[in-house]
C-alpha atoms as an extended CHARMM CRD file, in Angstrom:
* protein
*
       194  EXT
         1         1  UNK       CA              8.6210000000        7.4380000000      -27.7730000000  PROA      1               0.0000000000
         2         2  UNK       CA              5.7320000000        5.4740000000      -29.0250000000  PROA      2               0.0000000000
         3         3  UNK       CA              5.1840000000        4.8390000000      -32.4090000000  PROA      3               0.0000000000
         4         4  UNK       CA              2.4940000000        7.1720000000      -34.0150000000  PROA      4               0.0000000000
         5         5  UNK       CA              0.3800000000        3.9340000000      -35.5990000000  PROA      5               0.0000000000
         6         6  UNK       CA              0.7920000000        2.1460000000      -32.1610000000  PROA      6               0.0000000000
         7         7  UNK       CA             -0.6650000000        5.1400000000      -29.9760000000  PROA      7               0.0000000000
         8         8  UNK       CA             -3.3210000000        5.0700000000      -32.4490000000  PROA      8               0.0000000000
         9         9  UNK       CA             -4.3380000000        1.2760000000      -32.2060000000  PROA      9               0.0000000000
        10        10  UNK       CA             -3.4230000000        1.5890000000      -28.4070000000  PROA      10              0.0000000000
        11        11  UNK       CA             -5.7410000000        4.3260000000      -27.9370000000  PROA      11              0.0000000000
        12        12  UNK       CA             -8.8360000000        2.6480000000      -30.1710000000  PROA      12              0.0000000000
        13        13  UNK       CA             -8.1830000000       -0.2340000000      -27.6290000000  PROA      13              0.0000000000
        14        14  UNK       CA             -8.6670000000        2.0490000000      -24.4840000000  PROA      14              0.0000000000
        15        15  UNK       CA            -11.7580000000        3.1480000000      -26.1200000000  PROA      15              0.0000000000
        16        16  UNK       CA            -12.6670000000       -0.6270000000      -25.9640000000  PROA      16              0.0000000000
        17        17  UNK       CA            -12.2740000000       -1.6990000000      -29.6280000000  PROA      17              0.0000000000
        18        18  UNK       CA            -11.8190000000       -5.0190000000      -29.4610000000  PROA      18              0.0000000000
        19        19  UNK       CA            -10.1970000000       -5.1310000000      -33.6120000000  PROA      19              0.0000000000
        20        20  UNK       CA             -7.3760000000       -3.3730000000      -31.8240000000  PROA      20              0.0000000000
        21        21  UNK       CA             -6.9990000000       -5.4600000000      -29.1200000000  PROA      21              0.0000000000
        22        22  UNK       CA             -6.8450000000       -8.3800000000      -31.4280000000  PROA      22              0.0000000000
        23        23  UNK       CA             -3.9470000000       -6.5740000000      -33.0660000000  PROA      23              0.0000000000
        24        24  UNK       CA             -1.6140000000       -6.5860000000      -29.9450000000  PROA      24              0.0000000000
        25        25  UNK       CA             -2.8910000000      -10.1080000000      -29.2950000000  PROA      25              0.0000000000
        26        26  UNK       CA             -1.7270000000      -11.4480000000      -32.5860000000  PROA      26              0.0000000000
        27        27  UNK       CA              1.1010000000       -9.6550000000      -33.1660000000  PROA      27              0.0000000000
        28        28  UNK       CA              2.8150000000      -10.4020000000      -29.9960000000  PROA      28              0.0000000000
        29        29  UNK       CA              1.0560000000      -13.7370000000      -28.2530000000  PROA      29              0.0000000000
        30        30  UNK       CA              3.8890000000      -16.0580000000      -29.5980000000  PROA      30              0.0000000000
        31        31  UNK       CA              6.7240000000      -14.2740000000      -29.1200000000  PROA      31              0.0000000000
        32        32  UNK       CA              5.3810000000      -14.0120000000      -25.3100000000  PROA      32              0.0000000000
        33        33  UNK       CA              4.8630000000      -17.6420000000      -25.0330000000  PROA      33              0.0000000000
        34        34  UNK       CA              8.3760000000      -18.3990000000      -26.5560000000  PROA      34              0.0000000000
        35        35  UNK       CA              9.8770000000      -15.9900000000      -23.7060000000  PROA      35              0.0000000000
        36        36  UNK       CA              7.6890000000      -17.2710000000      -21.0500000000  PROA      36              0.0000000000
        37        37  UNK       CA              9.0030000000      -21.0860000000      -21.9450000000  PROA      37              0.0000000000
        38        38  UNK       CA             12.3290000000      -20.1890000000      -21.9500000000  PROA      38              0.0000000000
        39        39  UNK       CA             12.3060000000      -19.2990000000      -18.4640000000  PROA      39              0.0000000000
        40        40  UNK       CA              9.7560000000      -21.8250000000      -17.3240000000  PROA      40              0.0000000000
        41        41  UNK       CA             10.3490000000      -24.9950000000      -20.1120000000  PROA      41              0.0000000000
        42        42  UNK       CA              6.6300000000      -25.9780000000      -19.8880000000  PROA      42              0.0000000000
        43        43  UNK       CA              4.3010000000      -24.6530000000      -22.8650000000  PROA      43              0.0000000000
        44        44  UNK       CA              1.0470000000      -25.1610000000      -21.1800000000  PROA      44              0.0000000000
        45        45  UNK       CA              1.6130000000      -23.1430000000      -18.6740000000  PROA      45              0.0000000000
        46        46  UNK       CA              3.6440000000      -20.4710000000      -20.4630000000  PROA      46              0.0000000000
        47        47  UNK       CA              0.0320000000      -20.1060000000      -22.3350000000  PROA      47              0.0000000000
        48        48  UNK       CA             -1.7370000000      -19.7540000000      -19.5180000000  PROA      48              0.0000000000
        49        49  UNK       CA              0.5540000000      -16.4150000000      -18.0840000000  PROA      49              0.0000000000
        50        50  UNK       CA              0.6270000000      -14.9930000000      -20.6750000000  PROA      50              0.0000000000
        51        51  UNK       CA             -3.2580000000      -15.2990000000      -21.6070000000  PROA      51              0.0000000000
        52        52  UNK       CA             -3.5350000000      -13.6820000000      -18.3660000000  PROA      52              0.0000000000
        53        53  UNK       CA             -1.5500000000      -10.8820000000      -19.1570000000  PROA      53              0.0000000000
        54        54  UNK       CA             -3.2680000000      -10.2090000000      -22.2840000000  PROA      54              0.0000000000
        55        55  UNK       CA             -6.8560000000      -11.0370000000      -20.0000000000  PROA      55              0.0000000000
        56        56  UNK       CA             -4.9570000000       -8.1580000000      -17.5360000000  PROA      56              0.0000000000
        57        57  UNK       CA             -3.9090000000       -5.9380000000      -20.6920000000  PROA      57              0.0000000000
        58        58  UNK       CA             -7.8320000000       -5.7480000000      -22.0010000000  PROA      58              0.0000000000
        59        59  UNK       CA             -9.3180000000       -5.1130000000      -18.2750000000  PROA      59              0.0000000000
        60        60  UNK       CA             -7.3970000000       -2.7780000000      -17.1880000000  PROA      60              0.0000000000
        61        61  UNK       CA             -6.7930000000       -1.0780000000      -20.5070000000  PROA      61              0.0000000000
        62        62  UNK       CA             -7.8720000000        2.0360000000      -19.1650000000  PROA      62              0.0000000000
        63        63  UNK       CA             -5.6210000000        2.7120000000      -16.4650000000  PROA      63              0.0000000000
        64        64  UNK       CA             -2.2700000000        1.3150000000      -18.4430000000  PROA      64              0.0000000000
        65        65  UNK       CA              0.4740000000        3.6810000000      -19.0900000000  PROA      65              0.0000000000
        66        66  UNK       CA              2.5510000000        2.5050000000      -22.1890000000  PROA      66              0.0000000000
        67        67  UNK       CA              5.6310000000        4.8640000000      -22.0120000000  PROA      67              0.0000000000
        68        68  UNK       CA              8.3350000000        3.5900000000      -25.0740000000  PROA      68              0.0000000000
        69        69  UNK       CA              6.0400000000        0.9530000000      -26.9480000000  PROA      69              0.0000000000
        70        70  UNK       CA              2.8930000000       -1.4850000000      -26.2040000000  PROA      70              0.0000000000
        71        71  UNK       CA              5.5520000000       -4.5490000000      -26.7740000000  PROA      71              0.0000000000
        72        72  UNK       CA              7.8960000000       -3.0060000000      -23.9860000000  PROA      72              0.0000000000
        73        73  UNK       CA              4.9950000000       -2.6180000000      -21.7440000000  PROA      73              0.0000000000
        74        74  UNK       CA              3.6850000000       -6.5500000000      -22.7170000000  PROA      74              0.0000000000
        75        75  UNK       CA              7.8580000000       -8.0450000000      -22.6410000000  PROA      75              0.0000000000
        76        76  UNK       CA              8.4210000000       -6.2020000000      -18.9630000000  PROA      76              0.0000000000
        77        77  UNK       CA              4.6170000000       -7.7270000000      -17.3360000000  PROA      77              0.0000000000
        78        78  UNK       CA              5.5500000000      -10.9250000000      -18.9680000000  PROA      78              0.0000000000
        79        79  UNK       CA              8.7070000000      -10.9080000000      -17.5920000000  PROA      79              0.0000000000
        80        80  UNK       CA              7.6760000000      -10.0120000000      -14.1280000000  PROA      80              0.0000000000
        81        81  UNK       CA              4.4170000000      -12.7310000000      -14.1800000000  PROA      81              0.0000000000
        82        82  UNK       CA              7.0090000000      -15.0720000000      -15.1880000000  PROA      82              0.0000000000
        83        83  UNK       CA              9.4890000000      -14.2210000000      -11.7270000000  PROA      83              0.0000000000
        84        84  UNK       CA              6.3120000000      -14.1530000000       -9.5220000000  PROA      84              0.0000000000
        85        85  UNK       CA              5.5730000000      -17.5580000000      -11.1610000000  PROA      85              0.0000000000
        86        86  UNK       CA              8.9650000000      -19.0180000000      -10.4050000000  PROA      86              0.0000000000
        87        87  UNK       CA              8.8370000000      -17.7950000000       -7.1030000000  PROA      87              0.0000000000
        88        88  UNK       CA              5.5080000000      -19.0910000000       -5.9600000000  PROA      88              0.0000000000
        89        89  UNK       CA              6.5660000000      -22.3920000000       -7.3340000000  PROA      89              0.0000000000
        90        90  UNK       CA              9.8450000000      -22.4200000000       -5.1990000000  PROA      90              0.0000000000
        91        91  UNK       CA              7.8930000000      -21.0520000000       -1.9350000000  PROA      91              0.0000000000
        92        92  UNK       CA              5.4450000000      -24.0300000000       -3.0010000000  PROA      92              0.0000000000
        93        93  UNK       CA              8.1840000000      -26.4960000000       -3.0100000000  PROA      93              0.0000000000
        94        94  UNK       CA              9.3250000000      -25.0430000000        0.3960000000  PROA      94              0.0000000000
        95        95  UNK       CA              6.0610000000      -25.7480000000        1.8640000000  PROA      95              0.0000000000
        96        96  UNK       CA              5.7320000000      -29.2840000000        0.5980000000  PROA      96              0.0000000000
        97        97  UNK       CA              9.2110000000      -30.2770000000        1.9150000000  PROA      97              0.0000000000
        98        98  UNK       CA              8.2700000000      -28.8690000000        5.4710000000  PROA      98              0.0000000000
        99        99  UNK       CA              5.1000000000      -30.8950000000        5.3670000000  PROA      99              0.0000000000
       100       100  UNK       CA              7.3850000000      -33.6820000000        4.3820000000  PROA      100             0.0000000000
       101       101  UNK       CA              9.7050000000      -33.3790000000        7.0970000000  PROA      101             0.0000000000
       102       102  UNK       CA              6.8820000000      -32.7020000000        9.8350000000  PROA      102             0.0000000000
       103       103  UNK       CA              5.4070000000      -36.1410000000        8.0420000000  PROA      103             0.0000000000
       104       104  UNK       CA              8.4540000000      -38.1300000000        8.6840000000  PROA      104             0.0000000000
       105       105  UNK       CA              9.2620000000      -36.6950000000       11.8260000000  PROA      105             0.0000000000
       106       106  UNK       CA              5.5030000000      -37.2310000000       13.1000000000  PROA      106             0.0000000000
       107       107  UNK       CA              6.3550000000      -41.2840000000       12.1790000000  PROA      107             0.0000000000
       108       108  UNK       CA              8.9870000000      -40.6520000000       15.2000000000  PROA      108             0.0000000000
       109       109  UNK       CA              6.6340000000      -38.9160000000       17.4340000000  PROA      109             0.0000000000
       110       110  UNK       CA              4.8480000000      -40.6340000000       20.7400000000  PROA      110             0.0000000000
       111       111  UNK       CA              1.6710000000      -42.2180000000       19.5900000000  PROA      111             0.0000000000
       112       112  UNK       CA             -0.5790000000      -39.7060000000       21.7320000000  PROA      112             0.0000000000
       113       113  UNK       CA              0.0370000000      -36.0740000000       21.2780000000  PROA      113             0.0000000000
       114       114  UNK       CA             -0.8340000000      -34.0150000000       24.0110000000  PROA      114             0.0000000000
       115       115  UNK       CA             -4.3790000000      -31.9310000000       24.4640000000  PROA      115             0.0000000000
       116       116  UNK       CA             -4.5150000000      -28.7390000000       24.7450000000  PROA      116             0.0000000000
       117       117  UNK       CA             -4.8960000000      -29.1350000000       28.4240000000  PROA      117             0.0000000000
       118       118  UNK       CA             -1.7390000000      -30.8210000000       29.1330000000  PROA      118             0.0000000000
       119       119  UNK       CA             -0.2180000000      -28.5890000000       26.7560000000  PROA      119             0.0000000000
       120       120  UNK       CA             -1.4470000000      -25.6600000000       28.7360000000  PROA      120             0.0000000000
       121       121  UNK       CA             -0.0320000000      -27.3090000000       32.0540000000  PROA      121             0.0000000000
       122       122  UNK       CA              3.1020000000      -27.8830000000       30.6560000000  PROA      122             0.0000000000
       123       123  UNK       CA              3.0400000000      -24.1910000000       29.6060000000  PROA      123             0.0000000000
       124       124  UNK       CA              1.8210000000      -22.8630000000       32.6010000000  PROA      124             0.0000000000
       125       125  UNK       CA              4.1430000000      -24.7440000000       34.5290000000  PROA      125             0.0000000000
       126       126  UNK       CA              7.0370000000      -23.3220000000       32.8760000000  PROA      126             0.0000000000
       127       127  UNK       CA              5.9290000000      -20.0020000000       33.5160000000  PROA      127             0.0000000000
       128       128  UNK       CA              5.5470000000      -20.9270000000       36.8500000000  PROA      128             0.0000000000
       129       129  UNK       CA              8.9350000000      -21.8550000000       37.2880000000  PROA      129             0.0000000000
       130       130  UNK       CA             10.5490000000      -18.7570000000       36.2860000000  PROA      130             0.0000000000
       131       131  UNK       CA             12.4120000000      -16.6790000000       38.9950000000  PROA      131             0.0000000000
       132       132  UNK       CA              9.5500000000      -14.1190000000       40.4370000000  PROA      132             0.0000000000
       133       133  UNK       CA             10.6760000000      -10.7900000000       39.1310000000  PROA      133             0.0000000000
       134       134  UNK       CA             11.2400000000      -12.9240000000       35.4500000000  PROA      134             0.0000000000
       135       135  UNK       CA              7.5330000000      -13.9960000000       35.7270000000  PROA      135             0.0000000000
       136       136  UNK       CA              5.8330000000      -10.6540000000       36.7050000000  PROA      136             0.0000000000
       137       137  UNK       CA              7.4760000000       -9.2280000000       33.6430000000  PROA      137             0.0000000000
       138       138  UNK       CA              6.4010000000      -11.8560000000       31.3010000000  PROA      138             0.0000000000
       139       139  UNK       CA              2.6210000000      -11.8540000000       32.9900000000  PROA      139             0.0000000000
       140       140  UNK       CA              2.6130000000       -8.7120000000       32.3820000000  PROA      140             0.0000000000
       141       141  UNK       CA              3.7260000000       -7.9430000000       28.8110000000  PROA      141             0.0000000000
       142       142  UNK       CA              2.7520000000      -11.1490000000       27.1880000000  PROA      142             0.0000000000
       143       143  UNK       CA             -0.6570000000      -12.4320000000       29.0030000000  PROA      143             0.0000000000
       144       144  UNK       CA             -2.1190000000       -8.9010000000       29.8490000000  PROA      144             0.0000000000
       145       145  UNK       CA             -0.2420000000       -7.2070000000       26.6600000000  PROA      145             0.0000000000
       146       146  UNK       CA              1.4110000000       -4.3440000000       28.7060000000  PROA      146             0.0000000000
       147       147  UNK       CA              4.0440000000       -2.3790000000       27.2930000000  PROA      147             0.0000000000
       148       148  UNK       CA              7.4870000000       -2.1820000000       28.5520000000  PROA      148             0.0000000000
       149       149  UNK       CA              6.7460000000        1.2960000000       29.5150000000  PROA      149             0.0000000000
       150       150  UNK       CA              3.5130000000        0.3190000000       31.1020000000  PROA      150             0.0000000000
       151       151  UNK       CA              5.9310000000       -2.7560000000       32.9560000000  PROA      151             0.0000000000
       152       152  UNK       CA              8.2830000000       -0.9310000000       34.0910000000  PROA      152             0.0000000000
       153       153  UNK       CA              5.6140000000        2.0870000000       36.0540000000  PROA      153             0.0000000000
       154       154  UNK       CA              3.3540000000       -0.9270000000       37.3370000000  PROA      154             0.0000000000
       155       155  UNK       CA              6.2100000000       -2.7260000000       38.6030000000  PROA      155             0.0000000000
       156       156  UNK       CA              8.6310000000        0.7730000000       39.5170000000  PROA      156             0.0000000000
       157       157  UNK       CA             11.8150000000       -0.5280000000       37.3730000000  PROA      157             0.0000000000
       158       158  UNK       CA             13.5220000000        1.4780000000       34.6320000000  PROA      158             0.0000000000
       159       159  UNK       CA             12.5790000000       -0.3820000000       31.1980000000  PROA      159             0.0000000000
       160       160  UNK       CA             16.4470000000       -1.7340000000       30.6230000000  PROA      160             0.0000000000
       161       161  UNK       CA             15.1910000000       -3.5750000000       33.3570000000  PROA      161             0.0000000000
       162       162  UNK       CA             12.1020000000       -4.9180000000       31.7040000000  PROA      162             0.0000000000
       163       163  UNK       CA             13.6650000000       -5.7510000000       28.8300000000  PROA      163             0.0000000000
       164       164  UNK       CA             16.6060000000       -7.9430000000       30.6090000000  PROA      164             0.0000000000
       165       165  UNK       CA             13.6010000000       -9.5190000000       32.5300000000  PROA      165             0.0000000000
       166       166  UNK       CA             11.9710000000      -10.4240000000       29.7040000000  PROA      166             0.0000000000
       167       167  UNK       CA             14.7150000000      -11.5340000000       28.1350000000  PROA      167             0.0000000000
       168       168  UNK       CA             15.9880000000      -13.9850000000       30.3920000000  PROA      168             0.0000000000
       169       169  UNK       CA             12.3850000000      -15.4400000000       31.0010000000  PROA      169             0.0000000000
       170       170  UNK       CA             11.7370000000      -16.0020000000       26.9970000000  PROA      170             0.0000000000
       171       171  UNK       CA             15.1910000000      -17.6320000000       27.3440000000  PROA      171             0.0000000000
       172       172  UNK       CA             14.5290000000      -20.2950000000       30.1170000000  PROA      172             0.0000000000
       173       173  UNK       CA             10.8640000000      -20.3800000000       28.8520000000  PROA      173             0.0000000000
       174       174  UNK       CA             12.6190000000      -21.8380000000       25.1770000000  PROA      174             0.0000000000
       175       175  UNK       CA             14.7110000000      -24.3560000000       27.2270000000  PROA      175             0.0000000000
       176       176  UNK       CA             11.9720000000      -25.1450000000       29.2390000000  PROA      176             0.0000000000
       177       177  UNK       CA              9.5370000000      -25.8300000000       26.2390000000  PROA      177             0.0000000000
       178       178  UNK       CA             12.1260000000      -27.4590000000       23.9390000000  PROA      178             0.0000000000
       179       179  UNK       CA             11.0050000000      -30.7870000000       24.6390000000  PROA      179             0.0000000000
       180       180  UNK       CA              7.6840000000      -29.8930000000       23.9170000000  PROA      180             0.0000000000
       181       181  UNK       CA              8.0770000000      -28.3760000000       20.5800000000  PROA      181             0.0000000000
       182       182  UNK       CA              6.7590000000      -30.9410000000       18.4880000000  PROA      182             0.0000000000
       183       183  UNK       CA              3.6410000000      -31.1310000000       20.4000000000  PROA      183             0.0000000000
       184       184  UNK       CA              3.0260000000      -27.0300000000       20.1710000000  PROA      184             0.0000000000
       185       185  UNK       CA              3.5110000000      -27.1070000000       16.8480000000  PROA      185             0.0000000000
       186       186  UNK       CA              1.2090000000      -29.5540000000       15.6740000000  PROA      186             0.0000000000
       187       187  UNK       CA             -1.7380000000      -27.9930000000       18.4060000000  PROA      187             0.0000000000
       188       188  UNK       CA             -0.4400000000      -24.3950000000       16.8120000000  PROA      188             0.0000000000
       189       189  UNK       CA             -1.4760000000      -26.2900000000       13.0360000000  PROA      189             0.0000000000
       190       190  UNK       CA             -4.6390000000      -27.6260000000       14.1540000000  PROA      190             0.0000000000
       191       191  UNK       CA             -5.7270000000      -24.4420000000       15.2410000000  PROA      191             0.0000000000
       192       192  UNK       CA             -4.8140000000      -21.9280000000       12.4830000000  PROA      192             0.0000000000
       193       193  UNK       CA             -6.2400000000      -24.9280000000       10.1270000000  PROA      193             0.0000000000
       194       194  UNK       CA             -9.4030000000      -25.2690000000       11.7740000000  PROA      194             0.0000000000
């Protein structure tokens, strides 16, 4: 149960009393910074994270539910924000590693990367090389955006046959397009960053 004195101060803060907010800030700020720094080993980032928590604490004060104590709430918020920061940093490192790998791979790529028309020709050629039924199913599903049920009705075949034919088509296209993966990937990156 939240202590009466702390509850009284918290309720004053909820009503907009900045001195009540200052009470919590001064009481818990350095302990929270020390806690975050145990996770991150970076005092400046630790302070930024704790400052963000207190900004949130003040801005969302009317919606915050403190169940056991303000300290417990702030400790939980600090732990969650620290873990989120660590997760985000790991994701950034993974992206940097992938881009570095792409950069190394690009030095091994041919000087001339296919343009959009050449790439479309390669993809069309791969689609046209599919057996007739596979090609029909693939075009209806991927280019005309029909569901398996709609394809089955259109072609008068079972849904299971549609699934099998689509599986064959995708497998064959992967094999046919494997030598062009770098070009497709770079073209895709170019399109999404435009």
